[in-house]
C-alpha positions, 0 to 999 in steps of 0.5 A, spaced: 264 533 965 265 541 963 269 541 956 275 545 956 275 551 951 280 551 945 283 558 948 284 554 955 287 548 952 292 552 948 294 556 955 295 549 958 300 547 953 304 554 953 304 553 961 307 546 960 312 548 955 315 553 960 315 547 965 319 543 960 324 548 959 327 547 966 334 544 966 337 539 971 344 539 974 349 540 968 355 537 972 356 530 974 358 528 981 365 526 982 365 519 984 370 516 989 376 513 985 375 517 979 380 522 976 379 529 974 380 527 967 375 522 967 370 526 971 371 532 966 369 527 960 363 525 964 361 532 965 361 534 958 357 528 956 352 529 961 352 536 959 351 534 952 345 530 953 342 535 957 342 540 952 339 535 947 334 533 951 332 540 953 332 542 945 327 536 944 323 538 949 322 545 946 321 543 940 316 538 942 312 543 946 312 548 940 309 542 936 304 541 941 302 548 941 301 549 934 297 542 933 293 544 938 291 551 935 290 548 928 285 543 931 280 549 931 282 554 927 281 557 919 287 556 914 293 560 916 294 566 912 301 569 910 303 575 914 310 579 911 314 584 915 320 588 914 323 592 920 329 597 919 333 599 926 338 604 927 342 605 933 343 613 934 347 612 940 348 608 946 341 609 949 337 611 943 334 607 937 329 608 932 326 603 927 321 603 921 316 598 921 312 595 915 307 589 916 301 585 914 297 584 919 290 581 921 287 584 928 280 583 931 277 580 925 279 584 920 281 580 914 288 583 912 291 590 913 297 594 912 301 597 918 306 602 917 310 607 922 316 609 926 318 608 933 323 610 938 326 606 943 330 608 950 335 603 953 337 602 960 345 600 961 346 592 959 347 587 964 352 582 963 347 576 965 343 578 959 348 579 954 350 572 956 343 569 954 342 573 948 349 573 945 347 571 938 341 575 938 342 581 933 337 585 937 341 588 943 335 591 946 334 584 949 341 585 953 337 591 957 333 590 963 328 595 961 326 598 954 321 604 954 318 605 947 313 610 943 311 609 936 305 611 931 302 606 926 298 608 920 293 602 919 289 601 912 284 595 910 279 594 905 272 597 906 275 600 913 276 607 915 284 609 917 286 607 924 291 612 927 295 608 933 299 611 938 303 605 942 307 607 948 310 601 951 315 598 956 319 591 956 323 588 962 328 582 960 330 577 965 335 572 965 333 565 968 337 558 969 338 554 963 340 560 959 333 562 958 331 569 957 324 572 959 321 578 956 315 581 959 312 587 954 306 592 957 303 596 951 297 600 950 294 601 943 291 608 943 286 608 936 283 613 933 279 610 927 273 613 924 272 619 929 272 614 934 277 613 940 278 606 943 284 603 947 287 596 948 292 594 954 296 588 952 301 584 956 306 579 952 310 574 956 316 571 951 321 565 953 327 565 948 333 560 948 339 559 944 341 553 941 347 551 937 347 547 931 355 546 929 357 554 929 350 556 927 345 559 933 338 558 932 333 562 937 327 559 938 321 563 942 314 562 944 309 567 947 302 568 950 299 575 950 292 577 952 288 583 950 284 588 954 279 592 950 275 598 952 270 596 946 268 590 950 270 592 957 274 585 958 280 581 956 277 579 949 283 576 945 289 571 947 294 571 942 299 565 942 306 565 938 311 560 937 317 561 932 325 562 931 330 567 929 335 566 924 341 571 924 344 572 918 351 576 918 351 582 922 345 586 920 340 581 918 335 577 922 329 573 920 323 571 924 319 565 922 313 564 926 306 561 927 301 565 931 294 563 933 289 568 936 282 567 939 278 573 939 272 573 944 269 580 943 264 578 938 259 572 938 261 567 936 268 566 938 273 567 932 279 563 931 285 566 927 291 562 925 297 566 921 304 564 919 309 570 919 316 572 916 319 578 919 326 581 916 329 585 921 335 590 918 339 592 924 344 598 923 348 602 928 351 609 928 353 609 935 360 607 938 360 601 942 
């Protein structure tokens, strides 16, 4: 029997996580000889069971994804990140990013640079599924972005990266948000030009704990690299957003990367914590 590679196994786990998010019927059927009050109470209990069951499924799928990645990879490194966002007007936002990162086998690197985002008008359905997320770009069906990053690493030449990208957001049943990001990395490093195409598919859903709202997410992102002329990297991520007040949101996540560009394949695990500071000078 042919062995299943670690990357394939993790993709299967991610697909299973997507399937487990599906909601069953929320309202209980109205039975004969049952009053409207009894039906409403029964529907509320049924809905609570569904929310609890879905939350458990999401958590289980996330734990399976993380456990599968730990089985084959190195000790995780901690990656800090700070992003400062400023909404200039209803259709434009700029931000600056400072991030620790590991990329294509580089042990550790620092990434700094600005980006500008252009919005389309928000959709009512997207507002509902991302109501408690402070990042209002998720309320837009399309976000176009351009950015520059200055990347340094020990014993490595400086990398100048330009990043055009476009993200589409889709509201789904069960209050699930699907985001599909298409991005190009255009790198000038040590006098050599390289490029990568990245496609990131992310699932997000909000869960309430009393009056507080957690926003877990899971994503898969394959990379096509010009250097190896193939899909050489797969990055899997699971984490959770923690809004704090009106302007701060933390993102704690676990990231697994499978790099097949060089032999032998390289498995990399990281634990990240990003702090997003979100401000606006635009009139809502």
